[in-house]
C-alpha positions as CSV (number, residue, x, y, z in Angstrom):
1,M,7.2,-17.1,46.9
2,A,5.8,-13.7,45.8
3,D,4.3,-15.8,42.6
4,R,1.1,-17.1,42.9
5,A,0.4,-20.0,41.9
6,R,-0.7,-20.8,38.6
7,D,-3.2,-23.4,36.8
8,P,-1.1,-25.5,34.3
9,E,-4.3,-25.1,31.8
10,A,-4.5,-21.3,32.3
11,L,-0.4,-21.2,31.6
12,E,-1.2,-23.5,28.4
13,R,-3.7,-20.8,27.4
14,E,-1.7,-17.7,27.8
15,I,1.0,-19.1,25.8
16,E,-0.7,-20.3,22.9
17,A,-2.2,-16.7,23.0
18,T,1.1,-15.5,23.0
19,R,2.3,-17.9,20.2
20,R,-0.5,-16.8,18.1
21,E,0.3,-13.4,18.3
22,L,3.8,-13.8,17.6
23,A,2.3,-15.8,14.7
24,Q,0.9,-12.6,13.4
25,T,3.4,-10.2,13.9
26,I,6.0,-12.5,11.8
27,D,3.2,-12.8,9.2
28,A,3.0,-8.9,9.0
29,I,6.6,-8.3,9.2
30,A,6.7,-11.3,6.1
31,D,4.4,-9.2,4.0
32,R,5.3,-5.9,4.8
33,V,9.1,-6.6,3.4
34,N,8.2,-8.9,0.5
35,P,9.8,-7.8,-2.1
36,R,6.7,-7.4,-4.7
37,N,4.3,-5.5,-1.9
38,V,7.4,-3.2,-1.2
39,A,7.2,-2.8,-5.2
40,Q,3.6,-2.2,-5.4
41,R,3.5,0.2,-2.8
42,G,6.3,2.1,-4.7
43,V,4.4,2.0,-7.6
44,T,1.1,3.1,-5.9
45,R,3.2,6.5,-4.5
46,L,4.9,7.2,-8.1
47,K,1.3,6.7,-9.1
48,E,-0.1,9.6,-6.8
49,E,2.7,11.8,-7.3
50,A,2.2,11.5,-10.8
51,G,-1.1,12.6,-10.2
52,Q,-0.1,15.6,-8.5
53,A,2.4,16.6,-10.3
54,A,0.0,16.2,-13.4
55,A,-2.6,18.5,-11.6
56,A,-0.2,21.2,-10.8
57,V,1.0,21.2,-15.0
58,G,-2.4,21.4,-15.8
59,A,-3.2,24.5,-13.6
60,L,0.0,26.4,-15.1
61,L,-1.7,25.2,-18.7
62,L,-5.0,27.1,-17.9
63,P,-5.5,29.9,-20.6
64,A,-4.2,33.4,-19.7
65,H,-6.6,36.1,-19.6
66,S,-4.0,38.4,-21.1
67,G,-3.6,39.2,-24.8
68,Q,-0.1,37.5,-25.3
69,E,-1.4,34.0,-26.2
70,G,1.5,33.0,-28.0
71,E,4.3,33.7,-25.2
72,R,2.0,32.0,-22.8
73,E,1.8,28.9,-25.0
74,E,5.7,28.8,-25.3
75,I,6.1,29.2,-21.6
76,D,3.9,26.3,-21.4
77,R,5.6,23.9,-23.4
78,R,8.7,24.2,-21.5
79,I,7.0,23.8,-18.7
80,V,5.1,20.7,-19.5
81,A,9.0,19.3,-21.4
82,A,10.9,20.5,-18.3
83,G,8.2,18.3,-16.1
84,V,8.5,15.3,-18.5
85,G,12.2,15.7,-18.6
86,A,12.0,15.4,-14.4
87,V,9.5,12.3,-14.7
88,V,12.0,10.5,-16.9
89,A,15.5,11.2,-15.3
90,V,13.4,10.4,-11.7
91,T,12.2,7.2,-13.6
92,V,15.8,6.1,-14.9
93,F,17.8,6.7,-11.8
94,L,14.7,4.6,-9.8
95,L,15.2,1.8,-12.1
96,W,19.3,2.1,-12.1
97,R,19.4,2.3,-8.5
98,R,16.9,-1.1,-7.9
99,S,18.7,-3.0,-10.7
100,R,22.1,-2.5,-8.3
101,R,20.5,-3.5,-5.6
102,R,19.5,-6.6,-7.5
103,R,23.0,-7.2,-8.5
104,R,24.0,-6.9,-4.7
105,G,21.9,-9.8,-3.6
């Protein structure tokens, strides 16, 4: 036989190690697909993106160095309104999509 004879105790240790690794893998998969954890990751990602958007809007709202302050303020208000509208639209869309998925089962 090409296979060398194995010690039964060594074989049992190898099987147990494989079982432990499999159990850890299954636990990691279950943790990853847990709806609560998926939702939490989504919320975290949304907060990070909102922070980046807020920083970008903040950069746009810096005072202009030209003498046209009134015009700059009007443009800034429009930009903020567009950003808020976009955030609301995306949030509504995500909530709608999430509720459709829950209804489907």
